[in-house]
C-alpha positions as CSV (number, residue, x, y, z in Angstrom):
1,M,0.1,0.0,-0.1
2,D,1.3,3.4,-0.9
3,R,1.0,6.7,0.9
4,T,-1.6,8.1,-1.3
5,T,-3.9,5.1,-1.0
6,F,-3.6,5.0,2.7
7,I,-4.6,8.6,3.0
8,A,-7.6,8.1,0.6
9,R,-8.9,5.1,2.7
10,L,-8.7,6.9,5.9
11,D,-10.6,9.9,4.2
12,Q,-13.3,7.4,3.3
13,I,-13.3,6.2,6.8
14,K,-13.6,9.8,8.3
15,A,-16.4,10.3,6.1
16,A,-18.2,7.2,6.9
17,V,-17.9,7.7,10.8
18,S,-18.9,11.4,10.5
19,K,-22.3,10.2,9.4
20,L,-22.6,8.4,12.7
21,D,-21.8,11.8,14.3
22,A,-18.6,10.6,15.4
23,K,-16.2,12.9,17.4
24,I,-12.8,13.3,15.8
25,Y,-10.2,13.4,18.7
26,S,-7.1,13.1,16.4
27,W,-6.3,12.5,12.8
28,E,-2.6,12.5,12.4
29,V,-0.6,11.0,9.4
30,G,3.0,11.8,9.8
31,E,5.7,11.9,7.1
32,P,7.5,8.6,6.1
33,A,10.5,7.7,8.4
34,S,14.1,7.4,7.3
35,I,15.8,4.0,7.1
36,E,18.4,5.5,9.5
37,I,16.1,5.6,12.4
38,V,15.1,2.0,11.8
39,C,18.8,1.0,11.8
40,A,19.4,3.0,14.9
41,I,16.5,1.3,16.7
42,E,17.4,-2.2,15.7
43,E,21.0,-1.6,16.8
44,K,20.1,-0.2,20.0
45,Y,17.3,-2.9,20.9
46,K,19.4,-5.9,19.4
47,I,16.4,-6.8,17.3
48,K,15.0,-6.9,13.8
49,L,11.7,-5.0,13.1
50,P,9.1,-6.9,11.2
51,T,9.8,-6.2,7.5
52,D,6.3,-5.1,6.6
53,F,6.4,-2.7,9.7
54,V,9.5,-1.3,8.2
55,E,8.0,-0.8,4.7
56,I,5.1,0.9,5.9
57,I,6.7,3.3,8.4
58,T,9.4,4.4,5.6
59,K,6.9,4.5,2.5
60,V,3.6,5.4,4.1
61,A,3.9,7.4,7.6
62,G,6.4,7.0,10.4
63,K,3.6,8.1,12.8
64,V,-0.3,7.7,12.7
65,N,-2.5,8.8,15.6
66,I,-6.3,8.5,14.7
67,I,-9.0,8.4,17.1
68,W,-12.7,8.8,16.5
69,S,-15.7,8.0,19.1
70,V,-19.3,7.7,19.0
71,H,-19.4,7.0,22.9
72,E,-21.7,10.1,23.4
73,N,-24.2,9.2,20.6
74,K,-26.7,7.2,22.6
75,L,-29.0,7.0,20.0
76,F,-26.8,5.1,17.7
77,R,-26.3,2.3,20.5
78,K,-30.1,2.3,20.9
79,Q,-30.9,2.0,17.2
80,H,-28.2,-0.6,16.7
81,P,-27.8,-2.7,19.8
82,Q,-25.9,-5.4,18.3
83,F,-23.0,-2.8,17.8
84,R,-23.4,-1.1,21.2
85,E,-19.9,-2.3,22.2
86,L,-18.4,-0.4,19.2
87,S,-17.8,3.0,20.6
88,S,-14.5,4.1,18.9
89,G,-11.9,3.6,16.4
90,V,-8.1,3.9,16.7
91,L,-5.0,3.3,14.7
92,Q,-1.5,4.2,16.2
93,W,2.0,3.8,15.9
94,D,4.9,6.0,16.2
95,I,8.6,4.7,15.2
96,E,10.3,7.6,17.2
97,H,8.8,6.5,20.4
98,Y,11.5,3.8,20.4
99,L,14.1,6.5,20.5
100,S,13.1,7.5,24.0
101,E,15.2,6.3,26.6
102,K,12.3,5.8,28.9
103,E,10.8,3.5,26.3
104,Y,14.0,1.6,26.0
105,Q,14.4,1.1,29.6
106,G,10.8,-0.1,30.0
107,Y,11.5,-2.6,27.2
108,Q,14.5,-3.8,29.0
109,Y,12.9,-4.3,32.2
110,Y,9.7,-5.9,31.0
111,T,11.2,-8.4,28.7
112,T,13.8,-9.2,31.6
113,H,11.4,-9.6,34.4
114,W,8.0,-10.4,33.0
115,E,7.7,-13.8,31.4
116,N,4.8,-13.0,29.4
117,M,6.6,-10.2,27.8
118,R,9.5,-11.9,26.5
119,G,9.8,-11.7,22.7
120,L,7.3,-8.8,22.6
121,L,7.6,-5.4,21.5
122,D,4.7,-2.8,22.1
123,F,3.8,-0.3,19.3
124,A,0.6,1.0,20.6
125,E,-1.1,1.5,24.1
126,V,-4.7,1.1,24.7
127,P,-6.6,3.6,27.3
128,N,-7.1,1.0,29.8
129,G,-3.5,0.0,30.1
130,D,-3.5,-2.9,27.8
131,M,-0.9,-3.1,24.9
132,I,-0.7,-4.1,21.2
133,L,2.6,-5.7,20.4
134,F,4.8,-7.5,18.0
135,N,5.6,-11.1,18.7
136,L,9.3,-11.0,17.7
137,A,9.8,-14.5,18.9
138,H,7.9,-16.0,15.8
139,P,9.8,-17.1,13.0
140,G,10.0,-15.3,9.7
141,E,10.6,-11.8,8.7
142,K,6.9,-10.6,9.2
143,K,5.7,-11.0,12.9
144,P,2.2,-11.6,14.3
145,V,0.4,-8.7,16.2
146,V,-0.9,-9.6,19.5
147,Y,-3.1,-8.1,22.3
148,L,-1.8,-8.3,25.9
149,N,-4.6,-7.8,28.5
150,H,-3.7,-6.5,31.9
151,N,-6.7,-7.4,34.0
152,G,-7.0,-11.1,33.7
153,L,-9.6,-11.3,31.0
154,Y,-7.1,-13.3,28.9
155,S,-4.1,-14.8,30.5
156,Y,-2.0,-15.1,27.1
157,P,-1.4,-12.6,24.3
158,V,-4.4,-12.8,22.0
159,Q,-3.4,-12.8,18.3
160,L,-4.9,-10.0,16.2
161,A,-3.2,-10.5,12.8
162,E,-0.6,-12.7,11.3
163,S,1.4,-9.7,10.4
164,F,1.5,-5.9,10.8
165,G,0.5,-5.3,7.2
166,D,-2.7,-7.6,7.8
167,Y,-3.4,-5.8,11.1
168,V,-3.6,-2.4,9.2
169,E,-5.6,-3.7,6.3
170,S,-8.1,-5.4,8.4
171,L,-8.6,-2.5,10.5
172,L,-9.0,-0.2,7.5
173,Q,-11.7,-2.6,6.2
174,I,-13.7,-2.4,9.6
175,G,-13.4,1.3,9.9
176,L,-10.3,1.2,12.7
177,V,-12.7,-0.3,15.5
178,G,-11.0,-0.6,18.7
179,N,-8.5,-0.5,20.1
180,E,-9.8,-2.3,23.3
181,I,-10.0,-6.1,23.1
182,W,-13.7,-5.9,23.9
183,Q,-14.6,-4.1,20.9
184,L,-12.6,-6.4,18.8
185,E,-13.7,-9.8,20.0
186,K,-16.5,-10.4,17.6
187,F,-14.3,-9.5,14.7
188,I,-11.4,-12.2,15.6
189,Q,-11.9,-15.6,14.2
190,P,-11.8,-17.7,15.8
191,E,-13.2,-15.9,18.6
192,P,-10.8,-15.7,21.6
193,E,-11.3,-18.3,24.2
194,E,-9.1,-19.8,26.8
195,K,-9.7,-23.4,27.7
196,E,-8.3,-25.2,30.7
197,G,-5.7,-22.5,31.1
198,K,-4.1,-22.7,27.7
199,P,-3.8,-19.8,25.3
200,C,-6.5,-19.0,22.7
201,V,-6.2,-20.6,19.3
202,P,-4.2,-18.1,17.0
203,G,-6.9,-16.0,15.2
204,A,-7.1,-12.7,13.5
205,I,-9.5,-9.9,12.9
206,N,-11.6,-11.0,9.8
207,S,-13.3,-8.3,8.0
208,E,-15.4,-10.8,6.0
209,C,-17.0,-12.5,9.0
210,T,-20.7,-12.0,9.3
211,Y,-20.3,-9.5,12.1
212,A,-17.8,-7.5,10.2
213,L,-19.8,-7.5,6.9
214,A,-23.1,-6.3,8.8
215,W,-20.9,-3.4,10.5
216,R,-19.3,-2.3,7.3
217,K,-22.5,-2.3,5.4
218,L,-24.0,-0.1,8.4
219,I,-21.1,2.4,8.2
220,G,-20.8,2.5,4.4
221,L,-17.5,0.7,4.0
222,L,-18.9,-2.4,1.9
């Protein structure tokens, strides 16, 4: 996906959610980042960033911060009770936040002291304290995107997509819904479910599932 196409699709989403009387809290698309920043981060963290993430941040945008909300639109939830959990949309990343010494020290601490954070690298924070991360321990140049829940709803990371490119594409298809797990659950196939203390079967946001198709039709993205 190139930058022009990405921005055009975001504009389409903005027009769609505006018809729902959504409030736009942020709509920022930064300039592409330099490959020098990528190299500096990889050297400092002693990691290889996912190849599709690198491609997107260097060709599309190094920073994206988009937030919309229909939380205050009570009429919408009343008219469409099947979608009452869907109150906002978020798409965020910022390659330069890895340059922060605080971020680096946090990464060092969490991956050393927290077993469930080993092999993970966050790229987006959720308002409730959860995190969206890359599973760098997964083999291959592209890495799964996972959701780490902090309050015990899920004991293990929940996979949102097989790669960063898939994650962005699936969110664009559904209007950037999220980013809390309780808004995304019905879009994930198979739906997340831990059994007998074991991790969920790896799934992904599926923009073609029945729930997603109904939502996309409602907001005009189908």
